[in-house]
MDAnalysis code that builds the backbone (N, CA, C; Angstrom):
import MDAnalysis as mda
import numpy as np

u = mda.Universe.empty(399, n_residues=133, atom_resindex=np.repeat(np.arange(133), 3), trajectory=True)
u.add_TopologyAttr("name", ["N", "CA", "C"] * 133)
u.add_TopologyAttr("resid", np.arange(1, 134))
u.add_TopologyAttr("resname", ["MET", "ASN", "ASP", "ASP", "LEU", "PHE", "LEU", "MET", "ALA", "PRO", "LYS", "HIS", "SER", "GLU", "ASP", "ASP", "ASP", "ASP", "PRO", "LEU", "PRO", "PRO", "THR", "ASP", "THR", "GLU", "PHE", "PRO", "ILE", "GLY", "SER", "ILE", "ILE", "ILE", "ARG", "ASN", "GLN", "LEU", "GLY", "PRO", "ILE", "ARG", "PHE", "ALA", "LEU", "ALA", "LEU", "GLY", "ILE", "GLY", "TRP", "GLY", "LEU", "LEU", "PHE", "VAL", "ILE", "MET", "ALA", "ILE", "ILE", "ILE", "ALA", "ALA", "VAL", "ASN", "GLY", "ASN", "THR", "ALA", "ALA", "LEU", "ALA", "VAL", "PHE", "ASP", "ALA", "ILE", "TYR", "PRO", "GLY", "PHE", "ASP", "ALA", "THR", "ARG", "ASP", "LEU", "VAL", "TYR", "VAL", "ILE", "ILE", "ALA", "GLY", "PHE", "SER", "TRP", "SER", "PHE", "LEU", "TYR", "GLY", "VAL", "ILE", "SER", "GLY", "LEU", "PHE", "ILE", "ALA", "LEU", "LEU", "TYR", "ASN", "ALA", "LEU", "VAL", "ARG", "GLN", "PHE", "VAL", "ILE", "ALA", "GLY", "GLY", "ASP", "GLY", "TYR", "GLU", "THR", "TYR", "GLY"])
u.atoms.positions = np.array([
    [41.408, 73.951, 30.732],
    [40.693, 72.841, 30.153],
    [41.086, 71.569, 30.875],
    [40.180, 70.673, 31.022],
    [40.409, 69.417, 31.718],
    [41.220, 68.468, 30.836],
    [42.346, 67.933, 31.353],
    [43.193, 67.032, 30.578],
    [42.472, 65.751, 30.184],
    [41.579, 65.275, 31.061],
    [40.847, 64.052, 30.731],
    [39.979, 64.246, 29.493],
    [39.368, 65.386, 29.359],
    [38.527, 65.636, 28.189],
    [39.374, 65.870, 26.945],
    [40.520, 66.527, 27.135],
    [41.390, 66.808, 25.993],
    [41.939, 65.526, 25.376],
    [42.384, 64.580, 26.199],
    [42.951, 63.336, 25.705],
    [41.896, 62.262, 25.463],
    [40.698, 62.499, 25.926],
    [39.593, 61.546, 25.757],
    [39.900, 60.192, 26.408],
    [40.707, 60.205, 27.445],
    [41.041, 58.991, 28.159],
    [41.417, 59.374, 29.578],
    [41.263, 58.465, 30.540],
    [41.616, 58.791, 31.924],
    [43.129, 58.898, 32.100],
    [43.522, 59.688, 33.090],
    [44.952, 59.827, 33.400],
    [45.462, 58.536, 34.012],
    [46.793, 58.369, 33.904],
    [47.413, 57.242, 34.585],
    [47.460, 57.542, 36.069],
    [47.503, 56.493, 36.856],
    [47.579, 56.699, 38.297],
    [48.971, 57.189, 38.666],
    [49.082, 57.732, 39.835],
    [50.366, 58.249, 40.308],
    [51.333, 57.115, 40.634],
    [50.840, 55.863, 40.747],
    [51.690, 54.733, 41.107],
    [52.458, 54.172, 39.911],
    [52.074, 54.520, 38.703],
    [52.767, 54.008, 37.526],
    [54.185, 54.557, 37.473],
    [55.161, 53.666, 37.178],
    [56.554, 54.089, 37.120],
    [56.824, 54.985, 35.917],
    [56.522, 54.547, 34.753],
    [56.752, 55.332, 33.541],
    [55.511, 55.186, 32.672],
    [54.458, 55.883, 33.044],
    [53.208, 55.652, 32.321],
    [53.270, 56.180, 30.894],
    [52.640, 55.432, 30.006],
    [52.548, 55.872, 28.618],
    [51.426, 56.884, 28.496],
    [51.531, 57.784, 27.595],
    [50.381, 58.661, 27.354],
    [49.180, 57.816, 26.936],
    [47.984, 58.232, 27.269],
    [46.821, 57.394, 26.998],
    [46.521, 57.212, 25.516],
    [47.212, 57.931, 24.643],
    [46.965, 57.759, 23.214],
    [47.865, 56.706, 22.588],
    [48.835, 56.159, 23.336],
    [49.739, 55.141, 22.802],
    [49.085, 53.770, 22.835],
    [49.361, 52.989, 21.828],
    [48.941, 51.590, 21.795],
    [50.209, 50.767, 21.678],
    [50.519, 50.000, 22.675],
    [51.713, 49.173, 22.677],
    [51.368, 47.779, 22.177],
    [52.230, 47.223, 21.327],
    [52.067, 45.862, 20.855],
    [52.968, 44.953, 21.669],
    [52.547, 43.716, 21.938],
    [53.452, 42.781, 22.620],
    [54.683, 42.516, 21.760],
    [55.811, 42.302, 22.413],
    [57.070, 42.113, 21.700],
    [56.986, 40.931, 20.746],
    [56.349, 39.857, 21.150],
    [56.236, 38.679, 20.282],
    [55.526, 38.973, 18.979],
    [54.457, 39.753, 19.038],
    [53.726, 40.061, 17.806],
    [54.515, 41.008, 16.914],
    [55.305, 41.891, 17.508],
    [56.141, 42.791, 16.714],
    [57.213, 41.993, 15.983],
    [57.834, 41.050, 16.682],
    [58.882, 40.239, 16.066],
    [58.307, 39.409, 14.929],
    [57.191, 38.748, 15.164],
    [56.587, 37.902, 14.129],
    [56.161, 38.732, 12.927],
    [55.569, 39.892, 13.173],
    [55.067, 40.724, 12.077],
    [56.187, 41.257, 11.197],
    [57.358, 41.488, 11.750],
    [58.435, 42.123, 11.003],
    [59.493, 41.159, 10.479],
    [59.292, 39.858, 10.651],
    [60.284, 38.913, 10.167],
    [59.994, 38.464, 8.740],
    [61.058, 38.052, 8.055],
    [60.939, 37.466, 6.731],
    [60.848, 35.950, 6.875],
    [60.117, 35.312, 5.964],
    [60.122, 33.851, 5.902],
    [61.394, 33.422, 5.178],
    [62.355, 32.803, 5.872],
    [63.652, 32.506, 5.247],
    [63.548, 31.631, 3.997],
    [62.702, 30.615, 4.025],
    [62.592, 29.722, 2.869],
    [61.951, 30.454, 1.692],
    [60.883, 31.179, 1.959],
    [60.212, 31.914, 0.876],
    [61.122, 32.984, 0.289],
    [61.834, 33.705, 1.142],
    [62.746, 34.740, 0.654],
    [63.885, 34.114, -0.144],
    [64.419, 32.989, 0.338],
    [65.516, 32.319, -0.364],
    [65.060, 31.828, -1.737],
    [63.885, 31.232, -1.818],
    [63.377, 30.768, -3.113],
    [63.108, 31.931, -4.059],
    [62.560, 33.008, -3.539],
    [62.294, 34.174, -4.384],
    [63.589, 34.758, -4.929],
    [64.605, 34.874, -4.081],
    [65.886, 35.414, -4.537],
    [66.558, 34.457, -5.513],
    [66.448, 33.162, -5.271],
    [67.025, 32.170, -6.188],
    [66.380, 32.214, -7.560],
    [65.058, 32.293, -7.603],
    [64.357, 32.369, -8.889],
    [64.709, 33.670, -9.608],
    [64.739, 34.759, -8.868],
    [65.089, 36.037, -9.471],
    [66.502, 36.047, -10.023],
    [67.447, 35.503, -9.275],
    [68.836, 35.454, -9.698],
    [68.980, 34.563, -10.938],
    [68.279, 33.430, -10.927],
    [68.329, 32.525, -12.077],
    [67.721, 33.142, -13.323],
    [66.568, 33.784, -13.191],
    [65.937, 34.429, -14.344],
    [66.780, 35.581, -14.875],
    [67.434, 36.285, -13.989],
    [68.329, 37.357, -14.431],
    [69.462, 36.793, -15.285],
    [70.004, 35.642, -14.888],
    [71.056, 35.015, -15.688],
    [70.519, 34.589, -17.051],
    [69.331, 33.998, -17.085],
    [68.745, 33.545, -18.352],
    [68.533, 34.728, -19.295],
    [67.973, 35.813, -18.778],
    [67.739, 36.999, -19.607],
    [69.068, 37.546, -20.123],
    [70.068, 37.594, -19.248],
    [71.372, 38.104, -19.653],
    [72.012, 37.193, -20.702],
    [71.910, 35.885, -20.545],
    [72.494, 34.947, -21.504],
    [71.826, 35.072, -22.866],
    [70.511, 35.215, -22.880],
    [69.793, 35.356, -24.154],
    [70.176, 36.663, -24.840],
    [70.271, 37.748, -24.086],
    [70.653, 39.038, -24.684],
    [72.071, 38.977, -25.228],
    [73.002, 38.394, -24.479],
    [74.389, 38.294, -24.945],
    [74.467, 37.424, -26.190],
    [73.747, 36.315, -26.220],
    [73.760, 35.437, -27.385],
    [73.124, 36.116, -28.596],
    [72.088, 36.925, -28.364],
    [71.436, 37.617, -29.476],
    [72.324, 38.721, -30.039],
    [73.064, 39.409, -29.181],
    [73.914, 40.514, -29.637],
    [75.191, 39.982, -30.278],
    [75.860, 39.039, -29.612],
    [77.143, 38.528, -30.102],
    [77.003, 37.347, -31.041],
    [75.921, 36.627, -30.948],
    [75.750, 35.439, -31.775],
    [76.429, 34.208, -31.206],
    [77.110, 34.333, -30.088],
    [77.732, 33.171, -29.442],
    [77.704, 33.361, -27.936],
    [78.180, 32.360, -27.229],
    [78.174, 32.428, -25.768],
    [79.571, 32.687, -25.204],
    [80.525, 33.066, -26.037],
    [81.892, 33.311, -25.553],
    [81.940, 34.472, -24.567],
    [81.006, 35.413, -24.670],
    [80.982, 36.540, -23.740],
    [80.588, 36.101, -22.330],
    [80.032, 34.905, -22.216],
    [79.653, 34.393, -20.895],
    [80.808, 33.656, -20.213],
    [82.007, 33.751, -20.785],
    [83.161, 33.035, -20.226],
    [83.516, 33.489, -18.823],
    [83.092, 34.682, -18.434],
    [83.375, 35.157, -17.075],
    [82.724, 34.250, -16.032],
    [81.645, 33.598, -16.403],
    [80.963, 32.711, -15.456],
    [81.684, 31.389, -15.264],
    [82.653, 31.088, -16.140],
    [83.466, 29.886, -15.930],
    [84.204, 29.958, -14.602],
    [84.638, 31.146, -14.231],
    [85.376, 31.317, -12.975],
    [84.450, 31.332, -11.771],
    [83.203, 31.771, -11.964],
    [82.276, 31.905, -10.842],
    [81.561, 30.597, -10.541],
    [81.110, 29.907, -11.598],
    [80.321, 28.681, -11.432],
    [81.192, 27.474, -11.768],
    [81.497, 26.606, -10.799],
    [82.336, 25.425, -11.056],
    [81.660, 24.484, -12.073],
    [82.421, 24.024, -13.028],
    [81.902, 23.092, -14.016],
    [81.101, 23.739, -15.137],
    [80.935, 25.034, -15.093],
    [80.188, 25.754, -16.131],
    [81.079, 25.902, -17.351],
    [80.542, 25.613, -18.550],
    [81.309, 25.698, -19.785],
    [80.549, 26.573, -20.770],
    [81.012, 27.806, -20.950],
    [80.310, 28.769, -21.801],
    [80.500, 28.492, -23.280],
    [81.408, 27.566, -23.632],
    [81.642, 27.292, -25.049],
    [80.664, 26.263, -25.615],
    [79.851, 25.666, -24.801],
    [78.873, 24.682, -25.291],
    [77.668, 25.394, -25.867],
    [76.671, 24.632, -26.278],
    [75.492, 25.227, -26.922],
    [74.675, 26.053, -25.922],
    [73.826, 26.910, -26.459],
    [73.087, 27.885, -25.648],
    [72.142, 27.220, -24.646],
    [71.541, 26.102, -25.011],
    [70.609, 25.420, -24.097],
    [71.347, 24.945, -22.848],
    [72.528, 24.338, -23.040],
    [73.321, 23.911, -21.888],
    [73.714, 25.110, -21.023],
    [74.134, 26.180, -21.662],
    [74.565, 27.375, -20.931],
    [73.409, 27.922, -20.100],
    [72.216, 27.975, -20.679],
    [71.059, 28.512, -19.950],
    [70.671, 27.599, -18.797],
    [70.636, 26.290, -19.024],
    [70.234, 25.359, -17.947],
    [71.275, 25.344, -16.831],
    [72.549, 25.225, -17.188],
    [73.603, 25.192, -16.164],
    [73.695, 26.533, -15.442],
    [73.618, 27.621, -16.194],
    [73.694, 28.941, -15.578],
    [72.526, 29.221, -14.662],
    [71.309, 28.828, -15.093],
    [70.144, 29.007, -14.226],
    [70.282, 28.182, -12.959],
    [70.764, 26.952, -13.100],
    [70.911, 26.079, -11.923],
    [71.892, 26.671, -10.911],
    [73.065, 27.085, -11.395],
    [74.047, 27.668, -10.487],
    [73.558, 28.987, -9.900],
    [72.929, 29.797, -10.732],
    [72.414, 31.082, -10.237],
    [71.323, 30.867, -9.201],
    [70.451, 29.905, -9.453],
    [69.397, 29.587, -8.499],
    [70.000, 29.137, -7.169],
    [70.991, 28.256, -7.233],
    [71.633, 27.770, -6.009],
    [72.301, 28.913, -5.242],
    [73.035, 29.784, -5.940],
    [73.667, 30.920, -5.279],
    [72.624, 31.863, -4.685],
    [71.520, 32.064, -5.405],
    [70.450, 32.930, -4.912],
    [69.777, 32.371, -3.665],
    [69.552, 31.064, -3.646],
    [68.919, 30.439, -2.481],
    [69.826, 30.548, -1.255],
    [71.095, 30.256, -1.436],
    [72.028, 30.349, -0.302],
    [72.130, 31.787, 0.186],
    [72.261, 32.727, -0.727],
    [72.349, 34.139, -0.336],
    [71.058, 34.607, 0.321],
    [69.916, 34.231, -0.245],
    [68.626, 34.634, 0.317],
    [68.403, 34.085, 1.711],
    [68.797, 32.840, 1.928],
    [68.656, 32.250, 3.259],
    [69.523, 32.990, 4.268],
    [70.751, 33.288, 3.892],
    [71.652, 34.029, 4.781],
    [71.107, 35.429, 5.073],
    [70.641, 36.132, 4.055],
    [70.115, 37.491, 4.237],
    [68.889, 37.478, 5.136],
    [67.962, 36.537, 4.911],
    [66.740, 36.482, 5.712],
    [67.049, 36.154, 7.175],
    [67.945, 35.212, 7.410],
    [68.284, 34.866, 8.793],
    [68.986, 36.023, 9.498],
    [69.867, 36.708, 8.796],
    [70.531, 37.877, 9.369],
    [69.522, 38.987, 9.660],
    [68.629, 39.242, 8.732],
    [67.596, 40.267, 8.919],
    [66.718, 39.933, 10.127],
    [66.289, 38.680, 10.242],
    [65.440, 38.282, 11.369],
    [66.160, 38.433, 12.704],
    [67.445, 38.103, 12.734],
    [68.211, 38.264, 13.973],
    [68.324, 39.742, 14.346],
    [68.531, 40.595, 13.358],
    [68.628, 42.027, 13.643],
    [67.289, 42.602, 14.089],
    [66.195, 42.127, 13.515],
    [64.867, 42.583, 13.947],
    [64.630, 42.195, 15.397],
    [64.964, 40.945, 15.754],
    [64.795, 40.505, 17.144],
    [65.587, 41.386, 18.097],
    [66.849, 41.649, 17.769],
    [67.683, 42.475, 18.642],
    [67.132, 43.892, 18.759],
    [66.668, 44.458, 17.667],
    [66.154, 45.821, 17.670],
    [64.890, 45.929, 18.505],
    [63.991, 44.964, 18.360],
    [62.731, 45.011, 19.100],
    [62.968, 44.768, 20.580],
    [63.796, 43.787, 20.911],
    [64.049, 43.478, 22.321],
    [64.782, 44.635, 23.001],
    [65.640, 45.339, 22.246],
    [66.358, 46.480, 22.805],
    [65.450, 47.700, 22.973],
    [64.220, 47.612, 22.497],
    [63.283, 48.714, 22.661],
    [63.430, 49.778, 21.595],
    [63.675, 49.346, 20.371],
    [63.845, 50.293, 19.274],
    [62.629, 51.153, 19.042],
    [62.837, 52.312, 18.504],
    [61.753, 53.231, 18.217],
    [60.971, 52.761, 16.997],
    [59.772, 53.265, 16.870],
    [58.988, 53.004, 15.688],
    [58.053, 51.829, 15.788],
    [57.919, 51.214, 16.940],
    [57.046, 50.050, 17.069],
    [55.846, 50.324, 17.961],
    [55.425, 51.533, 18.007],
    [54.197, 51.840, 18.694],
    [53.379, 52.764, 17.805],
    [52.087, 52.664, 17.915],
    [51.244, 53.499, 17.069],
    [50.592, 54.563, 17.932],
    [50.369, 55.685, 17.342],
    [49.736, 56.790, 18.048],
    [48.379, 57.011, 17.424],
    [47.344, 56.925, 18.240],
    [45.995, 57.052, 17.705],
    [45.426, 58.415, 17.902],
])
């Protein structure tokens, strides 16, 4: 059987150094990097909001079960200036603020690290960035 008919594409010339099979579609490195990166600001804000809401939900559940905020005293050591012995509204606002700030900083660091690793992987010629039709 004729290889040209089997692959439905012409053969590569003999002058090609390392020709790709005619069924491969290669993407430019720039488009691969852009497509696979995270938006650092958007990711940081999303993680900050999620972290803050998680604290609010946890504070409300602890206050509903125990009837006080003394169980939130562990956050006194984690969040500077946080006082779990005050009223629930203060605890929720201060806890959300600190959690949001920690989430934003962590999210920014994670996104920047992820983007740097994606760049290195793509530039190094990592597998998985070509499609087979």
